[in-house]
C-alpha positions, -999 to 999 in steps of 0.1 A, spaced: -387 -401 -813 -392 -419 -847 -373 -449 -833 -394 -449 -802 -426 -447 -821 -415 -475 -845 -405 -497 -816 -438 -493 -797 -461 -490 -827 -481 -521 -817 -489 -505 -784 -501 -471 -796 -530 -458 -817 -511 -429 -832 -491 -398 -823 -494 -360 -827 -466 -334 -827 -477 -298 -823 -469 -265 -807 -480 -262 -771 -474 -230 -751 -458 -202 -770 -450 -167 -757 -444 -138 -781 -427 -106 -771 -436 -73 -788 -411 -44 -788 -415 -9 -801 -385 8 -818 -382 27 -784 -366 -4 -770 -331 13 -767 -321 46 -751 -311 65 -782 -345 59 -798 -363 69 -767 -342 101 -766 -352 110 -802 -388 102 -793 -387 127 -763 -370 153 -784 -397 150 -811 -425 154 -786 -406 182 -768 -405 164 -735 -377 178 -713 -356 153 -693 -367 170 -660 -403 161 -670 -395 125 -679 -410 108 -648 -443 128 -649 -445 120 -686 -440 83 -680 -466 83 -652 -491 101 -673 -489 76 -701 -490 47 -676 -522 61 -662 -537 62 -697 -529 26 -702 -545 17 -669 -575 38 -675 -580 21 -709 -579 -13 -692 -605 -3 -666 -627 11 -694 -623 -21 -715 -632 -43 -686 -662 -22 -676 -675 -20 -712 -675 -58 -714 -689 -63 -679 -658 -82 -669 -638 -80 -636 -607 -59 -632 -586 -71 -602 -555 -57 -586 -534 -86 -573 -513 -75 -543 -497 -109 -539 -485 -136 -562 -513 -159 -575 -514 -184 -604 -530 -159 -629 -540 -184 -656 -556 -207 -632 -576 -178 -616 -587 -166 -651 -598 -200 -661 -619 -203 -630 -635 -170 -637 -643 -180 -672 -659 -213 -659 -678 -195 -632 -693 -169 -655 -698 -192 -685 -674 -172 -708 -669 -190 -741 -656 -161 -762 -642 -126 -756 -627 -109 -726 -625 -130 -695 -609 -106 -670 -582 -81 -665 -555 -83 -638 -530 -57 -627 -500 -61 -604 -466 -46 -597 -438 -64 -615 -401 -57 -624 -396 -40 -657 -369 -26 -679 -373 11 -684 -351 42 -685 -335 67 -661 -315 99 -666 -278 98 -665 -258 130 -659 -232 136 -686 -207 163 -693 -224 179 -723 -260 170 -717 -280 144 -698 -288 111 -715 -310 81 -709 -297 47 -698 -316 14 -692 -329 9 -656 -346 -18 -637 -377 -6 -619 -411 -19 -608 -442 -8 -626 -478 -18 -631 -482 -47 -655 -517 -54 -669 -528 -88 -680 -558 -92 -703 -572 -127 -705 -592 -135 -737 -609 -165 -752 -603 -160 -789 -627 -178 -814 -597 -191 -833 -566 -191 -810 -585 -201 -779 -575 -191 -743 -547 -165 -743 -533 -136 -724 -518 -102 -733 -495 -86 -708 -484 -49 -712 -460 -31 -690 -473 4 -684 -440 22 -684 -420 28 -716 -409 11 -737 -443 -6 -732 -432 -41 -739 -460 -66 -746 -461 -103 -740 -487 -126 -756 -493 -161 -745 -510 -186 -768 -516 -224 -767 -513 -245 -798 -535 -273 -783 -563 -248 -779 -560 -237 -815 -559 -273 -827 -589 -283 -807 -609 -255 -824 -597 -267 -858 -609 -302 -850 -642 -288 -839 -644 -268 -872 -637 -300 -892 -660 -321 -871 -632 -345 -860 -636 -366 -829 -610 -363 -801 -606 -366 -764 -586 -341 -745 -574 -343 -709 -559 -311 -694 -534 -300 -721 -530 -333 -740 -549 -352 -766 -554 -389 -756 -574 -400 -786 -580 -388 -822 -604 -401 -848 -580 -393 -876 -544 -388 -863 -528 -383 -898 -553 -356 -908 -550 -338 -874 -512 -338 -879 -517 -320 -912 -538 -294 -894 -513 -290 -866 -485 -283 -892 -505 -252 -904 -501 -235 -870 -466 -221 -878 -480 -207 -911 -506 -184 -896 -502 -147 -901 -488 -141 -866 -477 -105 -870 -513 -95 -881 -529 -114 -852 -505 -102 -826 -506 -66 -838 -544 -66 -836 -542 -78 -799 -517 -50 -792 -541 -24 -806 -567 -37 -780 -544 -31 -750 -523 -1 -759 -543 31 -765 -511 51 -773 -510 34 -807 -539 55 -817 -522 89 -812 -488 93 -795 -474 61 -812 -496 62 -843 -465 60 -865 -449 31 -846 -456 -6 -845 -445 -37 -825 -418 -60 -837 -426 -96 -827 -402 -123 -816 -408 -157 -801 -397 -154 -764 -405 -190 -754 -419 -220 -774 -428 -255 -764 -433 -282 -790 -448 -314 -778 -455 -349 -790 -486 -368 -778 -483 -406 -780 -517 -423 -777 -516 -458 -763 -544 -484 -767 -551 -486 -730 -535 -482 -696 -523 -518 -696 -503 -512 -728 -485 -483 -711 -481 -496 -676 -449 -516 -680 -433 -492 -704 -440 -463 -681 -421 -479 -653 -391 -484 -675 -392 -448 -687 -394 -436 -651 -365 -458 -640 -344 -446 -670 -351 -409 -663 -342 -414 -626 -309 -431 -633 -298 -412 -664 -307 -376 -657 -291 -356 -629 -300 -323 -613 -279 -303 -638 -297 -319 -668 -331 -311 -653 -322 -275 -644 -307 -270 -679 -340 -283 -694 -359 -258 -673 -336 -230 -685 -320 -225 -651 -286 -230 -635 -275 -248 -604 -265 -225 -576 -230 -227 -562 -243 -239 -529 -257 -271 -545 -244 -301 -526 -258 -332 -543 -285 -348 -565 
């Protein structure tokens, strides 16, 4: 990238490297069967009562979501077919003029990892199982982090996923420092002070992420206030995108270079390269480019 920037320095007005979309995953210590067994023993939940117990806690999480949406005067929608949730949430925010706070709450049935009972010689035990359960998506516009969502699966082990966007956070930082910029979709096409903005972008990774993520978890999981009051989420980065925006002086400066880049990509990268970049594998039935 440094060589590319140096070679085309005369055509550009600057560059910016920053985090783009990042997905954090939050797991409780109940994320493996033995810990879940100890949890059930502590709360005197018999294995024959496991399913009613799971359903009862799932209903609490759903009721909390309904109450949260109603208290904020925001819509709660059950999605019975696949839809682009982020796009739908952004349209709701634009429609209702939401600039901060809760935008909406969605719920839908999705695959999840949970537990089932396995019969053993001495006593039953738990083992991991794949099921479908209700997943709840909260969409917020945070005053600092920007547009984000928090997804919680309603069945134990109550895994949480939090999506944030580094460009949203950086745009708010530039607004705070009164810096000029132009943003189109999810990219910055001009910056009044690219070097200073880069120094701001470099601070993103230094934020106190556990504190921010745990605060969001508290907003969506009511069980943390009683049944799980002694527990907490352990956070990992599930997915992360780091992007470089190169800003060219005008369309004419980019036109010829763009055609060369497109031709290079077409000739040099095959289907396997593209699928690997997307984190997928080619199927055995693949028969050509």
